[in-house]
MISE-464005 format. One record per atom (N, C-alpha, C): atom name; x, z, y; residue in three letters. Coordinates in steps of 0.02 Angstrom, whole numbers. Each point is the difference from the previous one (the first is absolute). Layout:
N
atome = CA&X = X&Z = Z&Y = Y&residu = ala
...
//
This chain:
107
atome = N&X = 4037&Z = 2908&Y = 6925&residu = met
atome = CA&X = -14&Z = 61&Y = -37&residu = met
atome = C&X = 59&Z = 14&Y = -46&residu = met
atome = N&X = 23&Z = 61&Y = 3&residu = lys
atome = CA&X = 56&Z = 21&Y = -42&residu = lys
atome = C&X = -26&Z = 26&Y = -66&residu = lys
atome = N&X = 30&Z = -23&Y = -53&residu = arg
atome = CA&X = -21&Z = 22&Y = -67&residu = arg
atome = C&X = 53&Z = 46&Y = -30&residu = arg
atome = N&X = -24&Z = 49&Y = -33&residu = thr
atome = CA&X = 45&Z = 45&Y = -36&residu = thr
atome = C&X = -21&Z = 0&Y = -73&residu = thr
atome = N&X = 47&Z = 11&Y = -41&residu = thr
atome = CA&X = -15&Z = 4&Y = -72&residu = thr
atome = C&X = 23&Z = 67&Y = -27&residu = thr
atome = N&X = -36&Z = 24&Y = -46&residu = thr
atome = CA&X = 19&Z = 61&Y = -33&residu = thr
atome = C&X = 45&Z = -19&Y = -58&residu = thr
atome = N&X = 57&Z = 33&Y = -6&residu = pro
atome = CA&X = 44&Z = -17&Y = -56&residu = pro
atome = C&X = -36&Z = 11&Y = -67&residu = pro
atome = N&X = 11&Z = -46&Y = -45&residu = lys
atome = CA&X = -30&Z = 6&Y = -66&residu = lys
atome = C&X = 26&Z = 62&Y = -36&residu = lys
atome = N&X = -45&Z = 37&Y = -28&residu = ala
atome = CA&X = 20&Z = 61&Y = -36&residu = ala
atome = C&X = 44&Z = -19&Y = -59&residu = ala
atome = N&X = 55&Z = 35&Y = -8&residu = ser
atome = CA&X = 43&Z = -15&Y = -57&residu = ser
atome = C&X = -30&Z = 32&Y = -62&residu = ser
atome = N&X = 10&Z = -32&Y = -56&residu = arg
atome = CA&X = -26&Z = 25&Y = -63&residu = arg
atome = C&X = 40&Z = 62&Y = -21&residu = arg
atome = N&X = -36&Z = 51&Y = -19&residu = gln
atome = CA&X = 33&Z = 62&Y = -20&residu = gln
atome = C&X = 35&Z = -10&Y = -67&residu = gln
atome = N&X = 55&Z = 33&Y = -7&residu = glu
atome = CA&X = 37&Z = -3&Y = -64&residu = glu
atome = C&X = -42&Z = 34&Y = -54&residu = glu
atome = N&X = -4&Z = -32&Y = -58&residu = arg
atome = CA&X = -39&Z = 26&Y = -55&residu = arg
atome = C&X = 45&Z = 13&Y = -60&residu = arg
atome = N&X = -18&Z = 50&Y = -39&residu = ser
atome = CA&X = 35&Z = 13&Y = -62&residu = ser
atome = C&X = -49&Z = 32&Y = -50&residu = ser
atome = N&X = 18&Z = -5&Y = -63&residu = ile
atome = CA&X = -41&Z = 32&Y = -52&residu = ile
atome = C&X = 48&Z = 36&Y = -47&residu = ile
atome = N&X = -20&Z = 58&Y = -22&residu = ala
atome = CA&X = 39&Z = 39&Y = -48&residu = ala
atome = C&X = -46&Z = 23&Y = -55&residu = ala
atome = N&X = 26&Z = -2&Y = -61&residu = ile
atome = CA&X = -40&Z = 25&Y = -56&residu = ile
atome = C&X = 29&Z = 68&Y = -20&residu = ile
atome = N&X = -42&Z = 50&Y = 0&residu = phe
atome = CA&X = 21&Z = 68&Y = -17&residu = phe
atome = C&X = -14&Z = 18&Y = -72&residu = phe
atome = N&X = -51&Z = -31&Y = -28&residu = gln
atome = CA&X = -18&Z = 15&Y = -69&residu = gln
atome = C&X = -34&Z = -61&Y = -30&residu = gln
atome = N&X = 24&Z = -21&Y = -57&residu = arg
atome = CA&X = -33&Z = -55&Y = -36&residu = arg
atome = C&X = -58&Z = 28&Y = -40&residu = arg
atome = N&X = -53&Z = -40&Y = -10&residu = pro
atome = CA&X = -54&Z = 23&Y = -43&residu = pro
atome = C&X = 25&Z = 14&Y = -70&residu = pro
atome = N&X = -21&Z = 55&Y = -30&residu = arg
atome = CA&X = 20&Z = 18&Y = -68&residu = arg
atome = C&X = -61&Z = 21&Y = -39&residu = arg
atome = N&X = -10&Z = -29&Y = -58&residu = leu
atome = CA&X = -53&Z = 19&Y = -46&residu = leu
atome = C&X = -68&Z = 6&Y = 34&residu = leu
atome = N&X = -18&Z = -50&Y = 38&residu = gly
atome = CA&X = -65&Z = 0&Y = 33&residu = gly
atome = C&X = -2&Z = 39&Y = 65&residu = gly
atome = N&X = 55&Z = 32&Y = 20&residu = gln
atome = CA&X = 2&Z = 37&Y = 63&residu = gln
atome = C&X = 23&Z = -47&Y = 56&residu = gln
atome = N&X = -29&Z = 6&Y = 59&residu = pro
atome = CA&X = 20&Z = -44&Y = 55&residu = pro
atome = C&X = 71&Z = 16&Y = 24&residu = pro
atome = N&X = 31&Z = -51&Y = 31&residu = gly
atome = CA&X = 64&Z = 10&Y = 31&residu = gly
atome = C&X = -10&Z = 15&Y = 74&residu = gly
atome = N&X = 55&Z = 6&Y = 37&residu = leu
atome = CA&X = -3&Z = 16&Y = 71&residu = leu
atome = C&X = 47&Z = -45&Y = 38&residu = leu
atome = N&X = -25&Z = -34&Y = 51&residu = val
atome = CA&X = 41&Z = -41&Y = 44&residu = val
atome = C&X = -11&Z = 21&Y = 72&residu = val
atome = N&X = 49&Z = -12&Y = 41&residu = arg
atome = CA&X = -5&Z = 14&Y = 72&residu = arg
atome = C&X = 16&Z = -65&Y = 37&residu = arg
atome = N&X = -45&Z = -20&Y = 44&residu = ile
atome = CA&X = 11&Z = -58&Y = 42&residu = ile
atome = C&X = 13&Z = 25&Y = 71&residu = ile
atome = N&X = 56&Z = -22&Y = 28&residu = arg
atome = CA&X = 20&Z = 22&Y = 67&residu = arg
atome = C&X = -4&Z = -61&Y = 47&residu = arg
atome = N&X = -33&Z = 10&Y = 57&residu = cys
atome = CA&X = -4&Z = -50&Y = 53&residu = cys
atome = C&X = 25&Z = 33&Y = 64&residu = cys
atome = N&X = 59&Z = -18&Y = 21&residu = gly
atome = CA&X = 30&Z = 34&Y = 58&residu = gly
atome = C&X = 14&Z = 72&Y = -19&residu = gly
atome = N&X = -25&Z = 47&Y = 40&residu = lys
atome = CA&X = 10&Z = 71&Y = -14&residu = lys
atome = C&X = -55&Z = 30&Y = -43&residu = lys
atome = N&X = -56&Z = -35&Y = -4&residu = ala
atome = CA&X = -57&Z = 26&Y = -39&residu = ala
atome = C&X = 6&Z = -20&Y = -74&residu = ala
atome = N&X = -27&Z = 43&Y = -42&residu = his
atome = CA&X = 0&Z = -16&Y = -71&residu = his
atome = C&X = -66&Z = 24&Y = -31&residu = his
atome = N&X = -16&Z = -33&Y = -56&residu = thr
atome = CA&X = -61&Z = 17&Y = -37&residu = thr
atome = C&X = 18&Z = 1&Y = -74&residu = thr
atome = N&X = -23&Z = 52&Y = -35&residu = asp
atome = CA&X = 11&Z = 5&Y = -72&residu = asp
atome = C&X = -62&Z = -27&Y = -36&residu = asp
atome = N&X = 12&Z = -33&Y = -56&residu = tyr
atome = CA&X = -54&Z = -29&Y = -40&residu = tyr
atome = C&X = 12&Z = 17&Y = -74&residu = tyr
atome = N&X = -54&Z = 14&Y = -36&residu = leu
atome = CA&X = 3&Z = 1&Y = -72&residu = leu
atome = C&X = -6&Z = -72&Y = -23&residu = leu
atome = N&X = 41&Z = -21&Y = -48&residu = ile
atome = CA&X = -2&Z = -68&Y = -24&residu = ile
atome = C&X = -18&Z = 0&Y = -73&residu = ile
atome = N&X = -49&Z = -43&Y = -18&residu = lys
atome = CA&X = -22&Z = -6&Y = -69&residu = lys
atome = C&X = -7&Z = -73&Y = -18&residu = lys
atome = N&X = 19&Z = -19&Y = -60&residu = pro
atome = CA&X = -14&Z = -68&Y = -22&residu = pro
atome = C&X = -75&Z = -10&Y = -3&residu = pro
atome = N&X = -23&Z = -60&Y = 16&residu = ala
atome = CA&X = -71&Z = -16&Y = 0&residu = ala
atome = C&X = -12&Z = -63&Y = -41&residu = ala
atome = N&X = -60&Z = -9&Y = -23&residu = ala
atome = CA&X = -18&Z = -60&Y = -39&residu = ala
atome = C&X = -3&Z = -60&Y = 46&residu = ala
atome = N&X = 21&Z = -58&Y = -26&residu = ala
atome = CA&X = -3&Z = -62&Y = 38&residu = ala
atome = C&X = -14&Z = -58&Y = -47&residu = ala
atome = N&X = -41&Z = -46&Y = 23&residu = asp
atome = CA&X = -16&Z = -59&Y = -40&residu = asp
atome = C&X = 53&Z = -55&Y = 7&residu = asp
atome = N&X = 39&Z = 2&Y = 53&residu = trp
atome = CA&X = 53&Z = -49&Y = 10&residu = trp
atome = C&X = 57&Z = 33&Y = 39&residu = trp
atome = N&X = 54&Z = -36&Y = 9&residu = gly
atome = CA&X = 58&Z = 28&Y = 34&residu = gly
atome = C&X = 46&Z = 35&Y = -50&residu = gly
atome = N&X = 57&Z = 23&Y = 24&residu = met
atome = CA&X = 49&Z = 34&Y = -43&residu = met
atome = C&X = -21&Z = 71&Y = -15&residu = met
atome = N&X = -26&Z = 34&Y = 51&residu = ala
atome = CA&X = -19&Z = 70&Y = -8&residu = ala
atome = C&X = -43&Z = 21&Y = 60&residu = ala
atome = N&X = -36&Z = 55&Y = -8&residu = ala
atome = CA&X = -40&Z = 27&Y = 55&residu = ala
atome = C&X = 10&Z = 75&Y = 3&residu = ala
atome = N&X = -5&Z = 27&Y = 60&residu = tyr
atome = CA&X = 10&Z = 72&Y = 11&residu = tyr
atome = C&X = -50&Z = 25&Y = 51&residu = tyr
atome = N&X = -17&Z = 64&Y = -6&residu = ser
atome = CA&X = -40&Z = 32&Y = 52&residu = ser
atome = C&X = 45&Z = 51&Y = 35&residu = ser
atome = N&X = -5&Z = 2&Y = 65&residu = leu
atome = CA&X = 37&Z = 49&Y = 41&residu = leu
atome = C&X = -52&Z = 45&Y = 33&residu = leu
atome = N&X = 6&Z = 65&Y = -11&residu = thr
atome = CA&X = -49&Z = 48&Y = 26&residu = thr
atome = C&X = 34&Z = 47&Y = 50&residu = thr
atome = N&X = -27&Z = 2&Y = 61&residu = lys
atome = CA&X = 26&Z = 46&Y = 52&residu = lys
atome = C&X = -29&Z = 70&Y = -12&residu = lys
atome = N&X = 28&Z = 48&Y = 34&residu = ala
atome = CA&X = -22&Z = 70&Y = -6&residu = ala
atome = C&X = -73&Z = 9&Y = 23&residu = ala
atome = N&X = -23&Z = -42&Y = 47&residu = asp
atome = CA&X = -69&Z = 6&Y = 23&residu = asp
atome = C&X = -50&Z = -35&Y = -46&residu = asp
atome = N&X = 24&Z = -28&Y = -55&residu = gly
atome = CA&X = -44&Z = -33&Y = -48&residu = gly
atome = C&X = -7&Z = -75&Y = 8&residu = gly
atome = N&X = 28&Z = -28&Y = 53&residu = thr
atome = CA&X = -2&Z = -72&Y = 10&residu = thr
atome = C&X = 40&Z = -35&Y = -55&residu = thr
atome = N&X = -31&Z = -51&Y = -30&residu = val
atome = CA&X = 33&Z = -36&Y = -55&residu = val
atome = C&X = 10&Z = -73&Y = 20&residu = val
atome = N&X = 61&Z = -25&Y = -13&residu = tyr
atome = CA&X = 16&Z = -70&Y = 11&residu = tyr
atome = C&X = 18&Z = -31&Y = -68&residu = tyr
atome = N&X = -23&Z = -61&Y = -12&residu = his
atome = CA&X = 15&Z = -34&Y = -62&residu = his
atome = C&X = 47&Z = -59&Y = 15&residu = his
atome = N&X = 55&Z = -3&Y = -36&residu = val
atome = CA&X = 50&Z = -51&Y = 11&residu = val
atome = C&X = 8&Z = -40&Y = -65&residu = val
atome = N&X = -3&Z = -67&Y = 6&residu = leu
atome = CA&X = 9&Z = -45&Y = -56&residu = leu
atome = C&X = 65&Z = -38&Y = 11&residu = leu
atome = N&X = 47&Z = 7&Y = -47&residu = leu
atome = CA&X = 64&Z = -36&Y = 4&residu = leu
atome = C&X = -6&Z = -66&Y = -36&residu = leu
atome = N&X = 13&Z = -55&Y = 36&residu = his
atome = CA&X = 1&Z = -66&Y = -30&residu = his
atome = C&X = 70&Z = -17&Y = -23&residu = his
atome = N&X = 49&Z = 22&Y = 37&residu = ser
atome = CA&X = 71&Z = -12&Y = -14&residu = ser
atome = C&X = 39&Z = 53&Y = 37&residu = ser
atome = N&X = 66&Z = 4&Y = -10&residu = pro
atome = CA&X = 39&Z = 50&Y = 37&residu = pro
atome = C&X = 0&Z = -12&Y = 76&residu = pro
atome = N&X = -21&Z = -59&Y = 21&residu = glu
atome = CA&X = -2&Z = -15&Y = 72&residu = glu
atome = C&X = -70&Z = -6&Y = 29&residu = glu
atome = N&X = -51&Z = 2&Y = -42&residu = gln
atome = CA&X = -68&Z = -11&Y = 24&residu = gln
atome = C&X = -49&Z = 50&Y = -30&residu = gln
atome = N&X = -39&Z = 32&Y = 44&residu = ala
atome = CA&X = -50&Z = 48&Y = -22&residu = ala
atome = C&X = -59&Z = -2&Y = 48&residu = ala
atome = N&X = -57&Z = 26&Y = -23&residu = glu
atome = CA&X = -59&Z = 7&Y = 42&residu = glu
atome = C&X = -21&Z = 73&Y = 2&residu = glu
atome = N&X = -32&Z = 19&Y = 55&residu = cys
atome = CA&X = -24&Z = 69&Y = 7&residu = cys
atome = C&X = -70&Z = -3&Y = 31&residu = cys
atome = N&X = -40&Z = 51&Y = -12&residu = asp
atome = CA&X = -67&Z = 1&Y = 29&residu = asp
atome = C&X = -4&Z = 41&Y = 64&residu = asp
atome = N&X = 57&Z = 16&Y = 31&residu = cys
atome = CA&X = 0&Z = 38&Y = 62&residu = cys
atome = C&X = -16&Z = -46&Y = 60&residu = cys
atome = N&X = -14&Z = 32&Y = 56&residu = trp
atome = CA&X = -17&Z = -37&Y = 61&residu = trp
atome = C&X = 59&Z = -43&Y = 23&residu = trp
atome = N&X = 60&Z = 26&Y = -4&residu = gly
atome = CA&X = 59&Z = -38&Y = 23&residu = gly
atome = C&X = 9&Z = -65&Y = -39&residu = gly
atome = N&X = -8&Z = 3&Y = -65&residu = tyr
atome = CA&X = 7&Z = -61&Y = -40&residu = tyr
atome = C&X = -57&Z = -49&Y = 15&residu = tyr
atome = N&X = -60&Z = 26&Y = 7&residu = thr
atome = CA&X = -58&Z = -42&Y = 15&residu = thr
atome = C&X = 11&Z = -37&Y = 66&residu = thr
atome = N&X = 29&Z = 34&Y = 49&residu = arg
atome = CA&X = 11&Z = -30&Y = 66&residu = arg
atome = C&X = 61&Z = -44&Y = 4&residu = arg
atome = N&X = 57&Z = 23&Y = -28&residu = trp
atome = CA&X = 65&Z = -33&Y = 10&residu = trp
atome = C&X = 29&Z = -33&Y = -63&residu = trp
atome = N&X = -31&Z = 9&Y = -57&residu = his
atome = CA&X = 24&Z = -28&Y = -64&residu = his
atome = C&X = 68&Z = 28&Y = -22&residu = his
atome = N&X = 15&Z = 60&Y = 24&residu = his
atome = CA&X = 56&Z = 40&Y = -25&residu = his
atome = C&X = -14&Z = 72&Y = 23&residu = his
atome = N&X = 29&Z = 47&Y = -36&residu = cys
atome = CA&X = -9&Z = 70&Y = 18&residu = cys
atome = C&X = 55&Z = 42&Y = -31&residu = cys
atome = N&X = 4&Z = 63&Y = 22&residu = lys
atome = CA&X = 52&Z = 44&Y = -25&residu = lys
atome = C&X = -9&Z = 16&Y = -74&residu = lys
atome = N&X = -62&Z = 0&Y = -24&residu = his
atome = CA&X = -13&Z = 16&Y = -71&residu = his
atome = C&X = 25&Z = -57&Y = -45&residu = his
atome = N&X = -21&Z = -61&Y = 16&residu = ala
atome = CA&X = 21&Z = -57&Y = -40&residu = ala
atome = C&X = 75&Z = -12&Y = 6&residu = ala
atome = N&X = 27&Z = 2&Y = 61&residu = asp
atome = CA&X = 71&Z = -11&Y = 10&residu = asp
atome = C&X = 41&Z = 53&Y = -36&residu = asp
atome = N&X = -23&Z = 63&Y = 3&residu = gly
atome = CA&X = 36&Z = 55&Y = -33&residu = gly
atome = C&X = 1&Z = -6&Y = -75&residu = gly
atome = N&X = -57&Z = -17&Y = -31&residu = leu
atome = CA&X = -1&Z = -7&Y = -73&residu = leu
atome = C&X = 40&Z = -61&Y = -23&residu = leu
atome = N&X = 1&Z = -53&Y = 41&residu = cys
atome = CA&X = 43&Z = -57&Y = -17&residu = cys
atome = C&X = 74&Z = 22&Y = 0&residu = cys
atome = N&X = 19&Z = 40&Y = 49&residu = ala
atome = CA&X = 69&Z = 25&Y = 4&residu = ala
atome = C&X = 16&Z = 43&Y = -60&residu = ala
atome = N&X = -45&Z = 44&Y = -21&residu = leu
atome = CA&X = 12&Z = 41&Y = -59&residu = leu
atome = C&X = 5&Z = -43&Y = -63&residu = leu
atome = N&X = -42&Z = -52&Y = -4&residu = trp
atome = CA&X = 2&Z = -45&Y = -58&residu = trp
atome = C&X = 68&Z = -36&Y = -3&residu = trp
atome = N&X = 23&Z = -26&Y = 57&residu = arg
atome = CA&X = 65&Z = -35&Y = 3&residu = arg
atome = C&X = 57&Z = 47&Y = -18&residu = arg
atome = N&X = -6&Z = 64&Y = 18&residu = ala
atome = CA&X = 53&Z = 49&Y = -14&residu = ala
atome = C&X = -3&Z = 25&Y = -73&residu = ala
atome = N&X = -52&Z = -20&Y = -37&residu = gly
atome = CA&X = -4&Z = 19&Y = -70&residu = gly
atome = C&X = -39&Z = 64&Y = -13&residu = gly
atome = N&X = -29&Z = 31&Y = 52&residu = trp
atome = CA&X = -35&Z = 63&Y = -9&residu = trp
atome = C&X = -69&Z = -8&Y = -31&residu = trp
atome = N&X = -30&Z = -59&Y = 6&residu = leu
atome = CA&X = -66&Z = -11&Y = -28&residu = leu
atome = C&X = 3&Z = -40&Y = -65&residu = leu
atome = N&X = 58&Z = -14&Y = -23&residu = glu
atome = CA&X = 8&Z = -38&Y = -61&residu = glu
atome = C&X = -32&Z = 36&Y = -59&residu = glu
atome = N&X = -37&Z = -37&Y = -40&residu = gly
atome = CA&X = -29&Z = 29&Y = -60&residu = gly
atome = C&X = -64&Z = 40&Y = 11&residu = gly
atome = N&X = -27&Z = -1&Y = 61&residu = trp
atome = CA&X = -62&Z = 37&Y = 13&residu = trp
atome = C&X = -61&Z = -43&Y = -8&residu = trp
atome = N&X = 9&Z = -61&Y = -24&residu = glu
atome = CA&X = -56&Z = -47&Y = -4&residu = glu
atome = C&X = -53&Z = 25&Y = -48&residu = glu
//
């Protein structure tokens, strides 16, 4: 019997851009790009009992994701991707913004 394998799908390139930082209680705006597709999110600091900081990301359709930053390299998210794979575009993106200094002082 001859076996064939399907090539493993390559991971799409991801990026995150911050268009507006939260100011005086107003949410900021970030865009997460995966391959050619992108999604815009309102970003707001959120309350957290532990970790460095927490944020909520809200899509235009009203879907809200909560991200808890433990360190600049480690975060948790309540989305399906994080629940399944223990990493996601939301957590990875906010870690990247934190390392770049864009989330500094939002605790």
